[in-house]
Each structure stands twice: as C-alpha cells, then as structure tokens.
C-alpha positions in Angstrom: -17.4 50.1 -38.2 -16.4 51.9 -34.9 -17.6 55.5 -34.5 -15.1 58.1 -35.6 -13.3 59.9 -32.8 -14.1 63.6 -32.4 -12.0 65.2 -29.8 -13.1 68.4 -28.1 -11.1 71.4 -29.1 -9.6 72.7 -25.9 -8.5 76.3 -25.6 -4.9 76.9 -24.4 -3.3 80.1 -23.4 -0.6 79.1 -25.8 -3.1 80.1 -28.5 -3.4 83.7 -27.1 -2.3 86.5 -29.4 -2.1 89.1 -26.6 -5.0 91.2 -27.8 -7.8 90.7 -25.4 -10.7 91.1 -27.8 -9.1 89.0 -30.5 -8.3 86.3 -27.9 -11.9 86.4 -26.6 -13.2 86.1 -30.2 -10.9 83.1 -30.8 -12.2 81.4 -27.7 -15.8 82.0 -28.9 -14.9 80.3 -32.2 -13.5 77.4 -30.2 -16.8 77.2 -28.2 -18.8 77.2 -31.4 -16.7 74.4 -32.9 -17.3 72.4 -29.7 -21.1 73.1 -29.9 -20.9 71.6 -33.4 -19.0 68.6 -32.0 -21.8 68.0 -29.5 -24.5 68.2 -32.1 -22.6 65.8 -34.4 -22.1 63.3 -31.6 -25.8 63.4 -30.7 -26.6 62.9 -34.4 -28.7 66.1 -34.3 -28.5 67.3 -37.9 -30.7 70.4 -37.2 -28.4 71.5 -34.4 -25.4 70.7 -36.5 -26.7 72.9 -39.3 -27.5 75.7 -36.9 -24.1 75.4 -35.3 -22.4 75.7 -38.7 -24.5 78.8 -39.6 -23.6 80.4 -36.2 -20.0 79.6 -36.7 -20.0 81.1 -40.2 -21.7 84.3 -39.0 -19.4 84.7 -36.1 -16.3 84.0 -38.2 -17.3 86.8 -40.6 -17.7 89.2 -37.7 -14.4 88.1 -36.2 -12.5 88.3 -39.5 -13.9 91.8 -40.2 -12.8 92.9 -36.7 -9.4 91.4 -37.0 -8.7 92.9 -40.4 -9.9 96.3 -39.2 -7.7 96.0 -36.1 -4.6 95.2 -38.3 -5.4 98.0 -40.7 -5.7 100.5 -37.9 -2.3 99.5 -36.6 -0.5 100.0 -39.9 -0.5 96.6 -41.5 0.6 97.0 -45.1 -2.1 96.6 -47.7 -0.4 93.7 -49.3 -0.1 91.8 -46.0 -3.7 92.7 -45.1 -4.9 91.4 -48.5 -3.0 88.2 -48.0 -4.5 87.7 -44.5 -8.0 88.5 -45.8 -7.6 86.0 -48.6 -6.9 83.3 -45.9 -10.0 84.3 -44.1 -12.0 84.2 -47.4 -10.6 80.7 -48.3 -11.7 79.5 -44.9 -15.2 80.9 -45.4 -15.5 79.4 -48.9 -14.3 76.0 -47.7 -16.8 75.9 -44.8 -19.6 77.0 -47.2 -18.7 74.2 -49.6 -18.5 71.6 -46.9 -21.8 72.7 -45.3 -23.5 72.4 -48.7 -22.4 68.8 -49.1 -25.0 66.2 -48.2 -25.1 66.2 -44.4 -26.2 62.6 -44.4 -22.9 61.5 -45.9 -21.2 59.3 -43.4 -18.4 61.1 -41.6 -19.2 64.5 -43.2 -19.8 66.2 -39.9 -16.7 64.7 -38.4 -14.6 65.9 -41.4 -16.1 69.4 -41.1 -15.3 69.5 -37.3 -11.7 68.3 -37.9 -11.2 70.9 -40.6 -12.5 73.7 -38.4 -10.4 72.8 -35.4 -7.2 72.3 -37.4 -7.6 75.4 -39.5 -8.4 77.6 -36.6 -5.6 76.3 -34.5 -3.1 76.7 -37.4 -4.4 80.2 -38.3 -4.3 81.4 -34.7 -0.9 80.0 -33.9 0.8 80.9 -37.2 -0.9 83.8 -38.9 -2.6 85.7 -36.1 0.1 85.5 -33.5 2.7 86.6 -36.0 0.5 89.4 -37.2 -0.1 90.7 -33.7 3.6 90.4 -32.8 4.7 92.4 -35.8 2.1 95.1 -35.3 2.6 95.5 -31.5 6.4 95.5 -31.4 7.8 99.0 -31.7 10.0 99.2 -34.7 8.9 95.8 -35.8 8.2 94.8 -39.4 4.6 95.8 -40.3 4.8 93.3 -43.2 
C-alpha cells in the first residue's frame, strides 16, 4: 500500500482577516499543523502527540482571544455563542481524535487533514465574515 499523501498547509494572504493579531495567530496555527505533519511523516509518535498537545493549547488561547476581540467590538451574544460553539466543536473533535489509538494506520494523516480543512474553512468562512461585519461601519453586527 503506498504511503498516504500529506500535503503541507501553506498560508496564503487570501486567508487573512485583516486583524493583525488574529492573522498572526492563524499563521501560528498553520505552523503547528505543519509541525504535526513533519512528525507524522517521520513516524515520530512522541513528537506527534506533543504537536497535538501544543496545537490544542494554542487553539484554546487563540479562540479565547478571538471571542474576546469580537465581544469587545459589539458582536451580539447569539452570534458570539454560535462562534464559540464552533470553536468548542473543533476542540472536542481534536480531543476525540487524539485519544484514538495513535498506532491505528492513517490516524495521524486523518487528524492532519481534519485540522487543515477545518482551520481553512473556519478562517475563510467564519472568521473573515465576522471581522468584516465587525469592522465595517454601520455593518451588521450579527
């Protein structure tokens, strides 16, 4: 069976939200996902586990900052709660995947793909829309 492909997650300015600190934090998450990729490709289960732990901790930090930033700019409680639920669902899914047997073939690859896909979709859809609404004068603060 040929090895599963595991492409590197490349940051693009198309992912930028326009808030410097949030964009830097998103780039840090991309870097952490790529560190996990490197560990998986080396077959280094200890580094893989450490990468997942680092990613989880940094995601919690980032999510707290992002939610605070949105609250400070007047995001409605309903919209803030919905955004926070997406963050929590991500954290729960990562925890569940990390708890699965790391020796299961392809598990690291599946985790990496999930991380990269979720982060990309969340940044491009949820975060960019949130920032746009909150920074545009007279815009909908959904």
